[in-house]
Structures are given as C-alpha cells and as structure tokens.
N, C-alpha and C positions, 0 to 999 in steps of 0.2 A: 509566481513561485518557481523556484528551481531547487528541487530536492534530490538527494542522491542516497542510495543504499550504501552502507559500508558492510564489509565482511569480517568474520573473525580473523584476527591477525592482520587486518588491513585498516589500521586506524586512519582517520581523516587527515589528509594533507591540506591544510588551510590554503596554502599558496596555489596548489593545483585547483582546489575548489574555487578560489577567487578568480582564477583565470577563466573559468567557465561560468562565473556568476552564480555559483551555488550558494544558496542562503539557508539551506536546511539539510540536516544529516540524520538518517534513520539507521539505527543500529539493530542487529539481530537480538531478539529477546532470548534470554536464558543462556547466551553463549558468552560466558565470562563477563556478563554485563553487570556493572555496578553503578550506583548513583554518581560516583566520581567520574567514570568514563563519560557519562552523558553530561555531567555538569561542565565539562571542558567545552562542549559545544555552546553551552550557555554563556560561559566566560568569553567565548569568541563572538558572542552576539549572533549566534545562528539558531534557527529553529531546531528543536530537539524532537526526535521521534524514535519509535521502535517498530519493528515489523515481525510478523509471525509467518513462517514458511508453510506452504500448503501440505508438505509431506513430512512435517516434523512429528505429528501425532496421527499416523494413518488409521489407527483403530479407534480414535476418539471422535465423537460428534462435535459439530461446531459449537453447540451449547456447552459441552464439557470443556472445550478449548477456551472459550470465552471466560468461563469461571476461573480457569487457571491464569489466564492473562490478567484478569481483574485483580487476583491476589498479588501477582507480580507488580502490576501497575501501582497498587496501593503501597507495596513495599518500597518501590523506588521513590515515591512521594516527591516528584519533580513537577512543580507548577507549569502548566502549559504543555506538558509532554503529549505528543500526538501518537496515534496508533494506526498501523496499517495491517489488515488481514489479507494475506496473499492466499486466497482460496480459489484454486483453479479447477476444482472438480466439477464435472458436468454429466455424470451418469444419472439414470433415473433415481429419483429420491434426493439427489444432491441439491436441487434448487430449494426445496423445502428446508433442508438442513442448513443451507447458507442463510436463508431468510430467518429461520429460527435463531441462529447464532447472532445475527445482527440485532434482532429484537431483544435478545437476552442482554447483549452488550449495552443497548440503550437503557434497559431497566437498571443495570448496574452502574453505568457511566453515562448519564444523560447529556453531559455537556462537553465531553472530551472530543476534540477534533479527530475524526476517524475516517479512514478510507478503506475501500475494498478493491483488491486487484484481481480481476479474472483474466484468463487468457483472452487475447483479442479474437474478434470474429465469432463470439458466442451468442449473439443476439437471437439466433434462431430458436434456441430452447427456452428463451425467457418469455414467460407468459405475462399478460397484462397484470394478473394478480401478483406475480413475483416482482415485477417492476414497481408496482404500487407499494408493496411491503418494503422494498429496499429504499424507495424514496421517503417513506414515512420514518425511516431510521436516520435520515439526515446524514448520510455518509457520502463521501466523494467516491465516485467510481473511477478506477485508474486501470483501464485495459492496456494490456501489453502489446506493443508494436514490434514484437519480435517473437520468434518461435524457439524451440529448444536448442537448435544449432546456431542461434542468433541471426538467422536470416530475417531480413527486414519485412515488416508489414507497413504499408503506407498509412499514416495516422488519419488522413481524411476519410479513408475507407473504414478504418476501425471505428472512428467516431460515428459515422453515418449508420454503421451496423447497430449501434446502441440508440441513437436518437430516433431511428425508425421504430424501435420497440417502445419508445415513450420516455426515455431518459432525456431531460433537458440538457442542452449543450453546456449550460452553466454548472451542471453537477458532475461533469466529466473532465478529467485531466489525463493526458497521455503518459504512458510509461515507455521510455525509449531505451534502446541499447546505448549506454554511455560512450561506446566507441563510435557511434554513428550519429552524434548530435548535429543538427543543422543550425544554421544561423537563426537567431531569434527564437530558439526553442523555449518551451515553457512546460512545466510538469515535473515528472520524476525521471531519474536516470538509474540504470542498472549496469554496473555498480561502480563504486569509487575506483577500484582497481582497473577498470576498463577505460577510464578517462584518458585521452591522449596527452 
C-alpha cells in the first residue's frame, strides 16, 4: 500500500501520485469534504480514506470524537471508505482515552478499515494491557517517522519500538515525510503537497 494525506486546498494530483506509486488518498475530515470530492478518488480507482487530526478537538475525549466521526462517516456513505485517527497524545490518562476511543469505534463500525497514527518512538508508555486492547480493535498502527520540524526518524527503529511492546510487525505500517520517501517505500506519506 502507498497512501498519502491530502490537505485542504491541496487536491490530489493523479499524475504526481502515479509517479510515486500512490494508490490511496486520505482527505481531512470536515474540511470542505463532500462525497463528491472523495468519489473522484473512486473514479480514479484509488483507495479512499479520511483522517482526523489529533488537535482538531482538543477538549473532546476520543470516545466523543469517534461518535462525531461515525456520524460523518454515515453521512458520506461511501462504500469501502477507510478511516485514520491521528491521535498523538501521550500524557497520563491518554492511553486509556485512546483505547476507549478505538473500542467505541469498533462497536459503531466493526468492519471499516481503520488505522491509528501515534507519534513515533512512543512504545515506552504502552503497557501490555494497552497493546492488547489496541490489537483487539483490529486497527493498523501507523507510527510517524518524522517529528514536528520534519526531521527524519529511521523507520526500522520506529518499528522495533512497537514490536518490542507486543505489536506484530504485520499490524504496523510506517508514516513517512512525503518529501523524504526512499526507493521501495510502503505505507503512508505526509502529505501530497510535500511530494517532489
């Protein structure tokens, strides 16, 4: 899989995406998003997805966010639409909030292809119980191989940080800076506008 995020006002360029082997496009949820915008990816025979940013509802719990996302997902009514929760929080209490949110999502949407993107190198706070709860939700974990200033984190180190905590390698995909994609990359890229 080679999926890329798009930004508001940065519609997919199919020719640029094709040059990088992109086969799926994730649009920001609620940012002038309509079924017609997503349907164009379908017409182009690309995977369609939406993502939710970690700082979009800072005063809401993950369960509250999930309930809002579920309403919007049902409104869009696009078969096969994927969802990514970009939840980067890692303060005390946040692991339980994230696990609660993913469990609520699975109650509401048991079959939707779903991923969760944490910051990279966060395995240290992930307890065995937390990992078990996330795995039970059948979500793909997509750790970020970059930091806020887009400095690179090596993907093999980021992956080991999670597998040592109990995540099977098969449940993890890397999230790369789209400006720093290597040959043969696989996973997610941030963002369409950063593709060379």
